[in-house]
C-alpha positions, 0 to 999 in steps of 0.5 A, a space after each residue: 387381184 384388185 382391191 375395192 376402194 373408194 377414192 376422193 377425186 375432187 379437184 384431182 387431175 385425171 387424164 383420159 387419152 382417147 375421144 370415143 364413146 368409152 372415153 365420153 362415158 368415163 369422163 361423165 362419171 369422173 366429172 359427176 364425182 368432182 374430178 378435173 378431167 383432161 381429154 387428150 385426143 387428136 381431134 375435137 369430138 362433138 359428143 363432148 359438147 354437152 359435158 363442156 357446157 355442164 362442167 366448163 371449169 372441170 373439163 379441159 381438152 388437148 387436141 394432140 397425139 398421145 405424148 408422155 408429157 401430157 400425163 406427168 402431173 396426173 393423179 389418174 390416167 385412163 387409156 381409152 384409145 382404139 390402138 392397143 399399141 398406144 394403150 400399152 405405151 400409156 400403161 408403161 409410161 404411167 407405171 414409170 411415173 408411179 401414176 395409177 392407170 386404167 387401160 379400158 381394154 386390158 385388165 393386165 395393163 391396168 392398176 385399177 378398174 372402174 366398177 358399175 355403180 349405183 349412186 344417189 349422193 349418200 349411198 354408193 354401191 359398186 359392182 364388178 366382175 373384176 373386168 372379166 365380163 362388165 356387161 354382167 356388172 351392168 345388168 346387176 346394177 340395173 336390177 339393183 337400182 329399183 331395189 335401193 332407190 328409196 335410200 335417198 339422201 333424206 332417208 339416209 340422213 334419218 337412218 344416220 340419226 336413228 343409228 346414233 339414237 340406237 347406239 346410245 339408248 337402245 343397244 340391246 335392241 339394236 339389230 331388231 330396230 335397224 332391221 325393222 327401220 330398213 323395211 319402212 317407207 320414209 314417213 314410217 321411218 320419220 315416225 319411228 325416229 320421233 318415237 325413239 326420241 321420246 
């Protein structure tokens, strides 16, 4: 059973074996979260050009067939090839090296799975079907994105300050104030903060 966890991947080496659409999507997300991504693929893939431009310092390529030597220093490995045999070998090699691995088409060969996420710098919500039907996770994510879009960095910064005020000065009314605050727009929330400061 998979345990939900959030890991800081800043400047950590993540190897993605494969160069297709899934590899591209995984690379983009990992780069957005600060990972150092190495793509291992036998040929140059044009779809990665945009990522090369944007993440020049955090994205490397090795144009070669899969070999265990390329994953030895990895923090995480993602097997995203079209070959079940190669993906199985990647999984076995990672396990022998104590490296966490995700095989995109095999939950059984994976140590971790990547959920569908909503992220706006401060608020991150992850949704998963534990690999059984990822499209449902995607649909739930799309349905939720509109509901939570107001919770941007500015909004959450104000909520954080409000929380400290409530914990120090309004303990008895904590739940009532917090519930009320979450229903306010940004301007109303600022007014509430000013009111509680006085």
